[in-house]
DRENBA-622934 format. One record per residue (C-alpha): y, z, x. Coordinates in steps of 0.001 Angstrom, whole numbers. Last residue first. Layout:
<pts>
<pt north="Y" up="Z" east="X"/>
...
</pts>
This chain:
<pts>
<pt north="122997" up="112261" east="67340"/>
<pt north="119413" up="113611" east="67230"/>
<pt north="118659" up="115756" east="64189"/>
<pt north="117157" up="119154" east="64983"/>
<pt north="114471" up="120171" east="62518"/>
<pt north="115033" up="123518" east="60777"/>
<pt north="112935" up="126330" east="62177"/>
<pt north="109900" up="127350" east="60102"/>
<pt north="110400" up="130545" east="58123"/>
<pt north="109095" up="133876" east="59463"/>
<pt north="105851" up="135682" east="58619"/>
<pt north="105891" up="139162" east="60188"/>
<pt north="106411" up="140809" east="56803"/>
<pt north="108024" up="144023" east="55608"/>
<pt north="108858" up="144067" east="51901"/>
<pt north="112408" up="142803" east="51317"/>
<pt north="115337" up="145073" east="52077"/>
<pt north="118058" up="146246" east="49688"/>
<pt north="121208" up="148158" east="50568"/>
<pt north="123073" up="151252" east="49576"/>
<pt north="119988" up="153328" east="48806"/>
<pt north="120187" up="154982" east="45367"/>
<pt north="121419" up="158563" east="45094"/>
<pt north="121169" up="158556" east="41266"/>
<pt north="124825" up="159575" east="40817"/>
<pt north="126146" up="157403" east="43647"/>
<pt north="124227" up="154225" east="42887"/>
<pt north="124910" up="154707" east="39175"/>
<pt north="128662" up="155176" east="39679"/>
<pt north="128880" up="152216" east="42053"/>
<pt north="127225" up="149945" east="39481"/>
<pt north="129428" up="151239" east="36665"/>
<pt north="132566" up="150557" east="38726"/>
<pt north="131303" up="147071" east="39763"/>
<pt north="130382" up="145829" east="36264"/>
<pt north="133492" up="144362" east="34613"/>
<pt north="135629" up="144293" east="37763"/>
<pt north="133184" up="141761" east="39156"/>
<pt north="133983" up="139257" east="36404"/>
<pt north="137765" up="139481" east="36748"/>
<pt north="137720" up="139064" east="40519"/>
<pt north="135262" up="136189" east="40356"/>
<pt north="137309" up="134308" east="37756"/>
<pt north="140675" up="134522" east="39510"/>
<pt north="139473" up="133614" east="42999"/>
<pt north="137093" up="130923" east="41751"/>
<pt north="139879" up="129124" east="39876"/>
<pt north="142101" up="129277" east="42937"/>
<pt north="139296" up="127907" east="45128"/>
<pt north="138587" up="124807" east="43039"/>
<pt north="134912" up="124614" east="41983"/>
<pt north="132316" up="124121" east="44687"/>
<pt north="129846" up="121438" east="45711"/>
<pt north="127294" up="123273" east="47821"/>
<pt north="126570" up="122018" east="51332"/>
<pt north="125892" up="125191" east="53308"/>
<pt north="129358" up="124914" east="54837"/>
<pt north="130870" up="125133" east="51337"/>
<pt north="128886" up="128277" east="50547"/>
<pt north="130196" up="129872" east="53723"/>
<pt north="133760" up="128756" east="53044"/>
<pt north="133768" up="130197" east="49520"/>
<pt north="132297" up="133509" east="50631"/>
<pt north="134920" up="133908" east="53348"/>
<pt north="137699" up="132833" east="50958"/>
<pt north="136508" up="135316" east="48323"/>
<pt north="136734" up="138169" east="50811"/>
<pt north="140164" up="137128" east="52146"/>
<pt north="141590" up="136590" east="48652"/>
<pt north="140396" up="140026" east="47541"/>
<pt north="141842" up="141666" east="50636"/>
<pt north="145241" up="140047" east="50134"/>
<pt north="145364" up="140837" east="46408"/>
<pt north="144477" up="144469" east="47070"/>
<pt north="141019" up="145629" east="46144"/>
<pt north="139899" up="147933" east="43319"/>
<pt north="136342" up="149177" east="43819"/>
<pt north="137391" up="152758" east="44653"/>
<pt north="139940" up="152961" east="41826"/>
<pt north="137411" up="151789" east="39273"/>
<pt north="134943" up="154259" east="40770"/>
<pt north="137232" up="157237" east="40258"/>
<pt north="138053" up="156124" east="36709"/>
<pt north="134377" up="155705" east="35799"/>
<pt north="133916" up="158887" east="33757"/>
<pt north="130546" up="158388" east="32079"/>
<pt north="130579" up="158313" east="28258"/>
<pt north="128039" up="155454" east="28216"/>
<pt north="127055" up="154641" east="31782"/>
<pt north="123504" up="153365" east="31330"/>
<pt north="124285" up="150931" east="28520"/>
<pt north="127318" up="149613" east="30380"/>
<pt north="125221" up="148713" east="33432"/>
<pt north="122635" up="147037" east="31207"/>
<pt north="125260" up="145071" east="29291"/>
<pt north="126824" up="143921" east="32567"/>
<pt north="123393" up="142833" east="33797"/>
<pt north="122631" up="140865" east="30631"/>
<pt north="126000" up="139075" east="30784"/>
<pt north="125593" up="138404" east="34489"/>
<pt north="122158" up="136906" east="33830"/>
<pt north="123682" up="134567" east="31269"/>
<pt north="126205" up="133359" east="33849"/>
<pt north="123500" up="132905" east="36483"/>
<pt north="121472" up="130916" east="33946"/>
<pt north="124212" up="128306" east="33685"/>
<pt north="127954" up="128842" east="33336"/>
<pt north="128341" up="128079" east="37044"/>
<pt north="125260" up="126542" east="38657"/>
<pt north="126064" up="122826" east="38470"/>
<pt north="129282" up="123166" east="40455"/>
<pt north="129031" up="126348" east="42493"/>
<pt north="131666" up="129080" east="42246"/>
<pt north="129776" up="130913" east="39478"/>
<pt north="126825" up="131166" east="41882"/>
<pt north="128811" up="133786" east="43776"/>
<pt north="128758" up="136035" east="40707"/>
<pt north="125032" up="135483" east="40310"/>
<pt north="124579" up="136772" east="43866"/>
<pt north="126799" up="139771" east="43095"/>
<pt north="124736" up="140508" east="39994"/>
<pt north="121478" up="140084" east="41919"/>
<pt north="122555" up="142636" east="44518"/>
<pt north="123782" up="145052" east="41840"/>
<pt north="120507" up="144810" east="39929"/>
<pt north="118591" up="145244" east="43178"/>
<pt north="120548" up="148401" east="44001"/>
<pt north="119726" up="149778" east="40550"/>
<pt north="116068" up="148760" east="40963"/>
<pt north="115731" up="150543" east="44267"/>
<pt north="114360" up="149373" east="47589"/>
<pt north="114357" up="150750" east="51123"/>
<pt north="112325" up="153767" east="49915"/>
<pt north="109430" up="151460" east="49082"/>
<pt north="107477" up="153024" east="46185"/>
<pt north="110429" up="152283" east="43902"/>
<pt north="111940" up="155216" east="41999"/>
<pt north="111261" up="156525" east="38489"/>
<pt north="114466" up="158223" east="37315"/>
<pt north="115656" up="155307" east="35178"/>
<pt north="112280" up="155305" east="33458"/>
<pt north="113189" up="158588" east="31746"/>
<pt north="115629" up="156634" east="29575"/>
<pt north="112717" up="155304" east="27475"/>
<pt north="114231" up="153280" east="24593"/>
<pt north="117110" up="151986" east="26709"/>
<pt north="114989" up="151696" east="29830"/>
<pt north="112476" up="149479" east="28054"/>
<pt north="114976" up="147160" east="26359"/>
<pt north="117475" up="146870" east="29208"/>
<pt north="114640" up="146370" east="31700"/>
<pt north="113184" up="143516" east="29642"/>
<pt north="116550" up="141793" east="29309"/>
<pt north="117205" up="142181" east="33035"/>
<pt north="113802" up="140630" east="33844"/>
<pt north="114369" up="137725" east="31446"/>
<pt north="117731" up="137058" east="33110"/>
<pt north="115964" up="137293" east="36460"/>
<pt north="113687" up="134386" east="35628"/>
<pt north="116612" up="132232" east="34439"/>
<pt north="118425" up="133250" east="37624"/>
<pt north="115781" up="131566" east="39726"/>
<pt north="115755" up="128346" east="37705"/>
<pt north="119541" up="128057" east="37900"/>
<pt north="119478" up="128550" east="41647"/>
<pt north="116979" up="125722" east="42005"/>
<pt north="119161" up="123495" east="39814"/>
<pt north="122131" up="124199" east="42089"/>
<pt north="120495" up="122199" east="44926"/>
<pt north="122109" up="123269" east="48200"/>
<pt north="118971" up="122243" east="50155"/>
<pt north="118106" up="125844" east="51026"/>
<pt north="118746" up="126895" east="47406"/>
<pt north="117066" up="130290" east="46945"/>
<pt north="117632" up="131208" east="50580"/>
<pt north="121339" up="130327" east="50431"/>
<pt north="121873" up="132391" east="47260"/>
<pt north="119949" up="135327" east="48734"/>
<pt north="121896" up="135205" east="51993"/>
<pt north="125115" up="135279" east="49962"/>
<pt north="124093" up="138299" east="47879"/>
<pt north="123053" up="140188" east="51015"/>
<pt north="119537" up="141167" east="52011"/>
<pt north="119161" up="143683" east="54824"/>
<pt north="117156" up="142052" east="57562"/>
<pt north="113658" up="140549" east="57476"/>
<pt north="115237" up="137112" east="57317"/>
<pt north="113199" up="135381" east="54617"/>
<pt north="115793" up="135890" east="51873"/>
<pt north="113554" up="138067" east="49728"/>
<pt north="113599" up="139496" east="46220"/>
<pt north="109995" up="138822" east="45139"/>
<pt north="108824" up="142450" east="45384"/>
<pt north="111531" up="143405" east="42894"/>
<pt north="109623" up="141549" east="40161"/>
<pt north="106617" up="143830" east="40495"/>
<pt north="108872" up="146889" east="40274"/>
<pt north="110155" up="146249" east="36766"/>
<pt north="106815" up="145158" east="35341"/>
<pt north="105111" up="148142" east="36971"/>
<pt north="107624" up="150596" east="35468"/>
<pt north="107222" up="149080" east="32007"/>
<pt north="103443" up="149459" east="32279"/>
<pt north="103886" up="152972" east="33641"/>
<pt north="105776" up="154099" east="30572"/>
<pt north="103618" up="152251" east="28060"/>
<pt north="100403" up="153506" east="29670"/>
<pt north="101794" up="157096" east="29676"/>
<pt north="103023" up="157163" east="26078"/>
<pt north="99561" up="157085" east="24521"/>
<pt north="98532" up="160243" east="26384"/>
<pt north="101779" up="161973" east="25398"/>
<pt north="101463" up="160945" east="21760"/>
<pt north="97795" up="161944" east="21592"/>
<pt north="98462" up="165421" east="23008"/>
<pt north="101285" up="166065" east="20549"/>
<pt north="99230" up="164697" east="17641"/>
<pt north="96258" up="166942" east="18496"/>
<pt north="98475" up="170018" east="18733"/>
<pt north="100261" up="169185" east="15482"/>
<pt north="96878" up="168813" east="13745"/>
<pt north="95840" up="172244" east="15011"/>
<pt north="99114" up="173652" east="13688"/>
<pt north="98584" up="172101" east="10252"/>
<pt north="95024" up="173408" east="10123"/>
<pt north="96383" up="176846" east="10998"/>
<pt north="98688" up="176685" east="8020"/>
<pt north="95864" up="176144" east="5555"/>
<pt north="94012" up="179211" east="6785"/>
<pt north="97152" up="181357" east="6982"/>
<pt north="98241" up="180269" east="3460"/>
<pt north="94838" up="180622" east="1750"/>
<pt north="93963" up="184136" east="2846"/>
<pt north="92674" up="185825" east="5981"/>
<pt north="93133" up="184108" east="9313"/>
<pt north="90859" up="185383" east="12133"/>
<pt north="91805" up="186731" east="15562"/>
<pt north="88906" up="187341" east="17978"/>
<pt north="87324" up="184063" east="16865"/>
<pt north="87611" up="182293" east="20214"/>
<pt north="88909" up="179130" east="18520"/>
<pt north="89815" up="176573" east="21192"/>
<pt north="91699" up="174087" east="19016"/>
<pt north="94563" up="173776" east="21569"/>
<pt north="97106" up="174749" east="18928"/>
<pt north="94709" up="177335" east="17448"/>
<pt north="94334" up="179291" east="20692"/>
<pt north="98077" up="179058" east="21299"/>
<pt north="98901" up="180256" east="17783"/>
<pt north="96481" up="183179" east="18112"/>
<pt north="98261" up="184210" east="21307"/>
<pt north="101611" up="183876" east="19516"/>
<pt north="100298" up="186085" east="16689"/>
<pt north="99056" up="188675" east="19194"/>
<pt north="102482" up="188613" east="20855"/>
<pt north="104120" up="189260" east="17476"/>
<pt north="101966" up="192345" east="17056"/>
<pt north="98760" up="193683" east="15457"/>
<pt north="96739" up="190466" east="15239"/>
<pt north="93038" up="191208" east="14645"/>
<pt north="92839" up="189951" east="11041"/>
<pt north="95750" up="187606" east="10509"/>
<pt north="97287" up="187650" east="7019"/>
<pt north="100879" up="187908" east="8174"/>
<pt north="103523" up="185428" east="7060"/>
<pt north="106178" up="186540" east="9542"/>
<pt north="103808" up="186894" east="12489"/>
<pt north="102210" up="183573" east="11553"/>
<pt north="105631" up="181872" east="11583"/>
<pt north="106531" up="183507" east="14896"/>
<pt north="103299" up="182198" east="16403"/>
<pt north="103997" up="178719" east="15010"/>
<pt north="107314" up="178688" east="16839"/>
<pt north="105886" up="180155" east="20050"/>
<pt north="103139" up="177516" east="20145"/>
<pt north="105530" up="174719" east="19173"/>
<pt north="108188" up="175675" east="21715"/>
<pt north="105629" up="176084" east="24503"/>
<pt north="103921" up="172759" east="23739"/>
<pt north="107229" up="170879" east="23772"/>
<pt north="108309" up="172556" east="27013"/>
<pt north="104960" up="171967" east="28756"/>
<pt north="105163" up="168273" east="27854"/>
<pt north="108760" up="168206" east="29096"/>
<pt north="107720" up="169748" east="32416"/>
<pt north="104926" up="167197" east="32825"/>
<pt north="107368" up="164310" east="32246"/>
<pt north="109847" up="165920" east="34646"/>
<pt north="107156" up="165987" east="37338"/>
<pt north="106656" up="162222" east="37013"/>
<pt north="110419" up="161551" east="37306"/>
<pt north="111163" up="164078" east="40082"/>
<pt north="108498" up="162883" east="42508"/>
<pt north="110568" up="159912" east="43689"/>
<pt north="113695" up="162020" east="44301"/>
<pt north="111849" up="164409" east="46609"/>
<pt north="110017" up="161556" east="48331"/>
<pt north="113346" up="159766" east="48871"/>
<pt north="114813" up="162792" east="50615"/>
<pt north="111638" up="163533" east="52582"/>
<pt north="111829" up="160076" east="54175"/>
<pt north="114896" up="161166" east="56215"/>
<pt north="117286" up="158260" east="56793"/>
<pt north="119595" up="159363" east="53975"/>
<pt north="120211" up="162772" east="55554"/>
<pt north="119270" up="165695" east="53245"/>
<pt north="122166" up="167570" east="51630"/>
<pt north="122323" up="165094" east="48739"/>
<pt north="118677" up="165839" east="47982"/>
<pt north="119223" up="169546" east="47254"/>
<pt north="122109" up="169055" east="44832"/>
<pt north="120280" up="166049" east="43370"/>
<pt north="117260" up="168219" east="42562"/>
<pt north="119448" up="170792" east="40790"/>
<pt north="121404" up="168135" east="38914"/>
<pt north="118141" up="166471" east="37971"/>
<pt north="116822" up="169692" east="36437"/>
<pt north="119983" up="170265" east="34383"/>
<pt north="119951" up="166732" east="32944"/>
<pt north="116230" up="166673" east="32267"/>
<pt north="116268" up="170093" east="30595"/>
<pt north="119216" up="169184" east="28376"/>
<pt north="117789" up="165761" east="27465"/>
<pt north="114346" up="167203" east="26635"/>
<pt north="115850" up="170067" east="24630"/>
<pt north="117890" up="167724" east="22377"/>
<pt north="121626" up="168119" east="22894"/>
<pt north="122172" up="164628" east="24319"/>
<pt north="121182" up="163118" east="20976"/>
<pt north="124098" up="164935" east="19325"/>
<pt north="126557" up="163245" east="21675"/>
<pt north="125402" up="159891" east="20386"/>
<pt north="123887" up="157252" east="22678"/>
<pt north="120783" up="156520" east="20624"/>
<pt north="118427" up="153996" east="22220"/>
<pt north="116261" up="153456" east="19128"/>
<pt north="112576" up="152975" east="19919"/>
<pt north="111446" up="156301" east="18449"/>
<pt north="107963" up="157255" east="19638"/>
<pt north="108017" up="159226" east="22886"/>
<pt north="111461" up="160796" east="23110"/>
<pt north="112472" up="161001" east="19436"/>
<pt north="108935" up="162008" east="18467"/>
<pt north="108890" up="164873" east="20966"/>
<pt north="112446" up="165929" east="20116"/>
<pt north="111522" up="166021" east="16433"/>
<pt north="108387" up="168024" east="17235"/>
<pt north="110256" up="170559" east="19348"/>
<pt north="113203" up="170952" east="16981"/>
<pt north="110916" up="171269" east="13944"/>
<pt north="108629" up="173822" east="15611"/>
<pt north="111476" up="175927" east="17007"/>
<pt north="113404" up="175889" east="13709"/>
<pt north="110293" up="176787" east="11702"/>
<pt north="109609" up="179739" east="13992"/>
<pt north="113167" up="181014" east="13660"/>
<pt north="112946" up="180834" east="9862"/>
<pt north="109518" up="182509" east="9745"/>
<pt north="110626" up="185305" east="12068"/>
<pt north="113854" up="185795" east="10107"/>
<pt north="111921" up="186019" east="6830"/>
<pt north="109546" up="188577" east="8322"/>
<pt north="112449" up="190651" east="9631"/>
<pt north="114108" up="190593" east="6203"/>
<pt north="110916" up="191889" east="4593"/>
</pts>
């Protein structure tokens, strides 16, 4: 009798944990950051599996395409692994419940009960094991319903997942400075405002503020999206977020662009970086991104002079030096942590194109 009770109790725990984890992952829109949430089976499996894949990938040279292919396949494969995990836990859990309850004609062991559970979960119904009595018959309807719901949730989740992924990646295709080289924050600012018109910068960053807001919402409720890589191995959404943040930071020096859409984009980006690094140890990265006063002044001076030569009207240099340093310290450690932990490319390139911009007309003296 005690063994039967233990089997039923263990089975109920497995079924409840699996189904709750399934609903929490695929249905619940809350982006819980509690320590308890990290103990769900899907989080544990995903975390351990990525550590294993990262251990292998980090030993592959960055210029080898196989490294990015390995990381790119991890997200989709993880989704299949989690589906198999949820199904396995439910089938075994229900099997233990049936073994404890009894009333199965043709089931002589716990393994027979688990087999019967699997047949019922997938609504196959061979008929070699038959429930006898009200409780086994009613219970098997519940298990069949759970199997249908599990399948429906996963199928319904896929369009949402890939829709959010497509929205994120489609926008990245437009990050381009027209050079064909690695894009820098400064080259992006100059390309977006070739005539030094701050209004054009403001319009661009208004679009990217909406993008950052969308990514924060979708990737907060579906953390698995963070592991889905861009199809172009020279691009990554984390790298793009850092590139755009640094470009928005430089826009804070420009009269007419500071405190505009670039400022609001920076707020969204900083929130997104913070959201993805909750409980992460950033001390190492804070130390790595910390610059001496001399180095910071030299870097800001170079940026300031380049924007000035382009024709932008700029705020006073001392004001820019203090504000830019404080703003970048808010997101730079989290950005470096994510790039390092997710093995993102350290650089962003536009899609390959042979179309080059027209040369600027030469004005006769």
